[in-house]
C-alpha positions as CSV (number, residue, x, y, z in Angstrom):
1,M,-13.3,10.2,-8.0
2,E,-12.0,9.8,-11.5
3,W,-9.4,7.0,-11.6
4,K,-6.7,9.2,-13.0
5,E,-7.1,11.6,-10.0
6,R,-6.9,8.6,-7.7
7,L,-3.6,7.6,-9.2
8,W,-2.1,10.9,-8.0
9,G,-3.1,10.0,-4.5
10,F,-1.4,6.7,-4.8
11,N,1.6,8.4,-6.3
12,V,2.1,10.3,-3.1
13,L,2.5,6.9,-1.4
14,Y,4.5,5.0,-4.1
15,G,6.3,7.7,-6.0
16,F,6.0,5.8,-9.3
17,Y,5.8,9.0,-11.4
18,E,9.0,10.4,-9.8
19,N,10.9,7.1,-9.9
20,P,9.7,5.1,-12.9
21,Q,13.1,3.3,-13.1
22,I,12.4,1.3,-10.0
23,F,9.1,-0.1,-11.2
24,N,9.3,-2.8,-14.0
25,F,6.2,-4.1,-15.7
26,E,5.3,-6.6,-13.1
27,F,5.6,-4.2,-10.2
28,N,4.6,-1.0,-11.9
29,A,2.3,0.6,-9.3
30,E,0.4,2.7,-11.8
31,R,-0.4,-0.5,-13.9
32,L,-1.4,-2.4,-10.8
33,I,-3.7,0.4,-9.6
34,V,-5.4,0.7,-12.9
35,R,-5.8,-3.1,-13.1
36,N,-7.2,-3.2,-9.5
37,L,-9.7,-0.5,-10.2
38,A,-10.7,-2.1,-13.5
39,L,-11.3,-5.5,-11.8
40,R,-13.3,-4.0,-8.9
41,T,-15.5,-2.0,-11.3
42,A,-15.7,-4.8,-13.9
43,N,-14.3,-2.3,-16.5
44,R,-12.1,-4.5,-18.7
45,D,-11.9,-1.7,-21.4
46,M,-10.2,0.6,-18.8
47,Y,-7.3,-1.9,-18.4
48,K,-7.3,-2.8,-22.1
49,D,-6.9,0.9,-23.1
50,Y,-4.2,1.4,-20.4
51,L,-2.2,-1.6,-21.7
52,Y,-2.7,-0.5,-25.3
53,D,-1.3,2.9,-24.6
54,N,1.5,1.9,-22.2
55,Y,2.4,-1.8,-22.7
56,P,1.1,-3.0,-26.1
57,F,3.5,-5.9,-26.1
58,H,1.8,-7.3,-22.9
59,L,-1.8,-6.7,-24.0
60,K,-2.8,-10.2,-25.0
61,T,-1.2,-12.1,-22.2
62,E,-2.3,-9.5,-19.5
63,L,-5.9,-9.6,-20.7
64,K,-6.0,-13.4,-20.4
65,K,-4.8,-13.0,-16.8
66,F,-7.3,-10.2,-16.2
67,D,-10.2,-12.3,-17.5
68,R,-9.2,-15.3,-15.3
69,V,-9.1,-13.1,-12.2
70,A,-12.3,-11.3,-13.1
71,K,-14.1,-14.6,-13.5
72,N,-12.9,-15.7,-10.0
73,L,-13.2,-12.4,-8.1
74,L,-15.4,-12.2,-5.0
75,K,-16.4,-9.3,-2.8
76,L,-17.0,-10.7,0.7
77,T,-17.9,-9.4,4.1
78,V,-15.5,-10.2,6.8
79,A,-17.7,-13.0,8.2
80,D,-18.0,-14.5,4.7
81,A,-14.3,-14.2,4.0
82,I,-13.5,-16.0,7.3
83,R,-15.8,-18.8,6.3
84,F,-14.3,-18.9,2.8
85,F,-10.7,-19.1,4.2
86,K,-11.6,-21.9,6.5
87,K,-13.6,-23.9,3.8
88,K,-10.9,-23.5,1.2
89,K,-8.0,-24.0,3.8
90,V,-6.5,-20.7,2.7
91,N,-3.4,-19.9,4.8
92,V,-1.9,-17.1,2.8
93,V,-3.2,-14.2,0.7
94,C,-1.2,-12.1,-1.7
95,S,-2.3,-8.5,-2.2
96,D,-2.1,-6.8,-5.6
97,L,-1.4,-3.4,-3.8
98,D,-0.2,-2.8,-0.3
99,Y,-2.1,-5.2,2.0
100,R,-3.2,-2.4,4.2
101,E,-4.9,-0.7,1.3
102,E,-8.7,-0.9,1.6
103,S,-9.1,-1.6,-2.1
104,A,-6.5,-4.3,-2.3
105,I,-7.4,-7.6,-4.1
106,F,-6.2,-10.7,-2.3
107,T,-5.3,-13.8,-4.2
108,A,-6.2,-16.7,-1.9
109,M,-3.5,-19.4,-1.7
110,R,-2.7,-22.6,0.1
111,V,0.9,-23.3,0.9
112,E,2.6,-26.0,2.9
113,E,3.2,-25.0,6.5
114,S,6.9,-25.5,6.1
115,E,6.9,-22.9,3.3
116,L,4.8,-20.3,5.1
117,K,7.8,-18.4,6.5
118,S,9.4,-18.0,3.1
119,F,6.2,-16.2,1.8
120,M,6.1,-13.8,4.7
121,H,9.5,-12.1,4.4
122,N,9.8,-8.3,4.2
123,V,6.0,-7.8,4.2
124,D,6.0,-4.2,5.4
125,G,8.9,-3.2,3.2
126,R,7.2,-4.1,-0.1
127,L,4.8,-1.8,-1.9
128,V,2.9,-4.5,-3.7
129,E,2.4,-8.2,-3.6
130,N,2.5,-8.7,0.1
131,H,2.0,-12.3,1.3
132,V,0.2,-12.2,4.6
133,V,-2.0,-14.5,6.7
134,P,-5.7,-14.0,6.3
135,E,-6.0,-12.8,9.9
136,Q,-4.0,-9.7,8.9
137,V,-6.6,-8.5,6.4
138,I,-10.0,-9.0,8.2
139,D,-9.9,-5.5,9.6
140,R,-12.1,-3.9,6.9
141,A,-15.8,-3.9,6.0
142,F,-15.3,-6.2,3.1
143,L,-12.5,-8.0,1.2
144,W,-11.9,-8.5,-2.5
145,I,-10.8,-12.2,-2.9
146,D,-9.3,-13.7,-6.1
147,G,-9.8,-17.5,-6.1
148,S,-8.1,-18.1,-9.4
149,E,-5.1,-19.8,-7.8
150,L,-7.1,-22.3,-5.8
151,P,-7.7,-25.7,-7.4
152,N,-11.3,-26.5,-8.2
153,F,-12.4,-23.0,-7.2
154,A,-16.1,-22.7,-6.5
155,V,-17.7,-20.8,-3.7
């Protein structure tokens, strides 16, 4: 399916076209969906063109972030993801889209146990950037994992 058509499907869930005032740059669902698709398909030009047309001021900084994530992005089976989480001591993942979304990309993180609760507030009430424990996302065929926030990242 063409990515622009896919956006309309997500709009039904998020309502970003009808309510653009509630989505700033960081949480703009349309931007995050385009970024997610561009990362998963290794299509940097898609995201670059989108930024150029919609957020030219953010172009340079966002492409640096995009490149960092793209360089550290893994597509793992559930078994491989579980091994990865254990090996890297990952106890929180942050989704770019809703964590229940099959295509969500999860940024792997390690946080102090004492801080864990503060990351988990209002998970089901947020549309994007859900912080959840890894066990909450191993219910799919594979996972997209971004290791860019882990120190000394190497598989």
